C-alpha distance (Angstrom), angle and dihedral (degrees) to the residues before:
residue distance angle dihedral
M1 . . .
Y2 3.76 . .
T3 3.77 115.7 .
G4 3.81 135.0 -172.6
I5 3.77 94.0 34.1
T6 3.81 122.3 126.5
G7 3.67 141.7 167.1
S8 3.75 91.5 -92.2
D9 3.84 87.3 62.8
L10 3.77 91.0 54.5
P11 3.81 106.2 39.0
G12 3.76 116.1 -151.0
L13 3.83 93.1 18.7
Q14 3.76 97.0 82.6
P15 3.89 93.0 110.5
L16 3.77 87.3 70.1
E17 3.78 94.8 62.8
A18 3.90 91.9 74.4
A19 3.80 96.5 34.4
V20 3.83 116.0 112.0
G21 3.89 89.0 -175.1
L22 3.73 145.1 -2.3
G23 3.79 137.8 -144.7
V24 3.87 116.5 -141.1
R25 3.92 111.5 -165.1
Q26 3.81 120.5 -174.0
K27 3.80 115.0 -139.4
R28 3.87 117.6 -141.3
E29 3.73 126.3 -157.5
W30 3.82 120.8 -135.3
G31 3.82 90.3 -127.1
E32 3.81 89.8 58.3
I33 3.78 92.9 47.2
F34 3.73 95.1 54.3
T35 3.94 99.1 37.5
G36 3.78 98.9 36.4
L37 3.73 90.8 -136.9
E38 3.79 117.0 134.5
T39 3.81 116.9 -114.3
R40 3.77 123.4 -172.2
N41 3.90 110.2 -66.8
K42 3.64 122.8 -112.0
Y43 3.76 131.3 -169.6
S44 3.79 141.6 -172.5
I45 3.79 116.8 -144.0
T46 3.82 118.5 -154.7
D47 3.73 137.6 176.3
E48 3.84 124.3 -117.2
R49 3.83 88.9 -83.6
G50 3.77 94.2 53.7
Q51 3.73 96.7 -105.9
E52 3.86 112.1 145.0
L53 3.70 112.1 -118.0
F54 3.81 104.4 166.5
F55 3.75 143.1 7.8
A56 3.82 120.3 -143.4
A57 3.79 131.8 -165.1
E58 3.70 139.2 165.6
T59 3.75 106.5 -107.0
G60 3.86 131.4 -153.0
G61 3.74 119.6 32.4
G62 3.80 127.5 126.8
L63 3.83 117.5 156.8
M64 3.76 94.3 -35.8
G65 3.80 92.1 48.5
F66 3.86 89.4 52.2
V67 3.85 91.7 51.4
V68 3.76 92.3 48.6
R69 3.84 91.1 50.7
V70 3.82 92.6 50.3
F71 3.76 98.1 45.9
L72 3.81 105.0 31.7
K73 3.77 94.7 35.2
T74 3.85 107.7 167.8
H75 3.80 91.8 6.8
R76 3.89 93.6 60.5
P77 3.76 122.3 117.8
F78 3.74 114.5 -122.2
T79 3.81 144.7 177.9
M80 3.82 115.5 -142.5
T81 3.81 115.6 -163.9
L82 3.80 122.0 -160.6
V83 3.82 121.8 -155.4
D84 3.75 131.8 -172.9
P85 3.89 124.5 -126.2
Q86 3.86 86.6 -84.5
R87 3.81 89.1 55.6
Q88 3.78 94.0 -114.7
D89 3.79 116.7 147.3
V90 3.79 109.3 -110.3
L91 3.84 104.2 160.7
K92 3.72 140.8 17.0
I93 3.93 123.9 -161.2
V94 3.78 115.1 -165.6
R95 3.79 124.5 -169.2
P96 3.83 113.1 -170.1
F97 3.79 120.4 -155.2
R98 3.75 113.8 -75.6
W99 3.81 129.1 160.7
Y100 3.83 95.9 -150.3
F101 3.81 115.9 -19.6
F102 3.84 91.9 71.3
E103 3.77 118.3 -172.2
V104 3.77 143.2 166.9
E105 3.73 131.9 -148.2
V106 3.81 117.9 -148.1
Y107 3.83 118.7 -149.5
D108 3.81 129.1 -178.9
G109 3.79 121.2 -123.6
H110 3.83 92.6 -81.5
G111 3.71 94.3 52.7
V112 3.79 98.8 -101.9
L113 3.74 114.0 146.3
I114 3.86 112.9 -116.3
G115 3.77 101.5 174.5
R116 3.79 152.5 -50.1
V117 3.71 141.4 -110.3
K118 3.84 117.4 -154.7
R119 3.76 132.6 -175.7
E120 3.89 113.4 -129.1
F121 3.70 126.7 -147.8
S122 3.85 114.4 -94.5
W123 3.75 131.8 150.1
L124 3.86 97.1 -144.4
R125 3.77 111.9 1.3
R126 3.77 126.7 69.0
I127 3.76 110.0 -125.5
F128 3.89 131.7 175.4
T129 3.75 129.0 178.2
V130 3.86 117.6 -141.6
T131 3.81 113.0 -152.2
G132 3.80 139.6 172.0
P133 3.85 124.9 -118.5
M134 3.81 90.7 -81.2
E135 3.73 93.5 49.1
E136 3.77 92.0 -103.0
D137 3.75 111.5 155.8
I138 3.75 118.0 -105.5
C139 3.84 104.6 167.0
Q140 3.78 143.8 -49.2
L141 3.82 131.1 -109.8
F142 3.82 113.1 -140.7
G143 3.79 122.2 -169.8
P144 3.76 114.4 -168.9
I145 3.83 115.0 -140.3
L146 3.88 89.9 -129.2
K147 3.83 91.4 51.0
P148 3.78 103.0 50.7
W149 3.86 94.5 168.8
T150 3.80 96.2 50.7
F151 3.84 130.7 80.0
F152 3.83 113.9 -176.4
I153 3.77 119.0 -148.1
R154 3.77 108.7 -134.3
K155 3.71 137.3 -175.1
G156 3.76 106.3 -169.6
T157 3.86 104.5 -37.6
E158 3.82 92.9 -32.8
E159 3.81 120.0 107.1
T160 3.79 106.7 -139.1
G161 3.77 101.5 166.3
R162 3.80 144.0 -23.6
I163 3.86 145.3 -131.1
V164 3.94 110.7 -143.3
K165 3.75 133.0 -179.8
R166 3.69 107.0 -129.7
W167 3.70 127.7 -137.3
S168 3.71 108.6 -109.6
G169 3.83 101.0 -168.8
L170 3.81 129.1 -83.2
G171 3.80 97.2 -88.5
K172 3.76 93.8 48.2
E173 3.77 96.1 44.2
M174 3.82 94.0 48.9
F175 3.90 97.9 36.3
T176 3.79 109.7 34.3
S177 3.79 102.1 18.1
A178 3.69 90.2 -150.0
D179 3.86 114.3 164.2
N180 3.77 123.3 -132.9
F181 3.74 124.8 -171.5
G182 3.74 139.0 -173.7
I183 3.87 125.3 -155.8
S184 3.80 119.5 -156.6
Y185 3.81 103.5 -165.9
P186 3.77 124.7 -145.6
P187 3.76 109.5 -100.6
E188 3.73 93.5 -122.2
A189 3.85 94.6 43.2
S190 3.90 116.1 136.1
L191 3.70 124.2 -139.1
K192 3.75 92.9 -99.6
E193 3.81 90.8 51.4
K194 3.74 91.9 51.3
V195 3.82 90.6 50.1
V196 3.73 95.6 51.5
L197 3.75 92.5 44.3
L198 3.83 88.7 54.5
G199 3.87 86.3 56.4
A200 3.71 88.8 52.6
V201 3.83 89.4 63.3
F202 3.78 92.7 63.6
L203 3.84 91.7 48.5
I204 3.82 92.4 51.0
D205 3.82 92.0 46.5
L206 3.86 93.8 51.1
T207 3.88 92.8 41.5
Y208 3.84 100.6 48.2
F209 3.90 111.5 10.8
E210 3.73 108.7 34.8
T211 3.89 94.1 84.4
K212 3.82 95.9 66.7
N213 3.81 116.4 114.6
């Protein structure tokens, strides 16, 4: 577990220190709903009381970015930028191109690496390893085959939290395909752990849920 890291070390991310959980809600555009073409993903991040803490969006793009999204789909590389309510950059999540062993790197607002989330090889189960900047193990995300919307946060064999895709209602699930997630943080999670686990949500969404129509 990380130690010695406080909100002063990660400016703009102080609200996560007291958060026991987060909600991550994807925002869909009407043009995308009717045409079926992927536009850059956007998300709202709230605390357990529903108060909006951050806004996230894929950055960059243009014509080349559009072509990459259309043809590479869930395999596309992306950069996700998080801003606070004052629209100050507080976090950057980068996914390089990978064909199977997907991963994201999580950076603070100054470009300092905080940690990584990497997909591990498995025939049936969905497994990700969460590490710090020096590849030190933090925890593992384990997705049972019979619970496709749930990823347990594990340290060793102990379940300490979870990331769950939430049911949005029949109309929303069928019509907009917007993805909503909830994070239940481990009780002892440090600020850095919480930040990297937030980055894991975007990797999980793009890896497993982006292909719904």
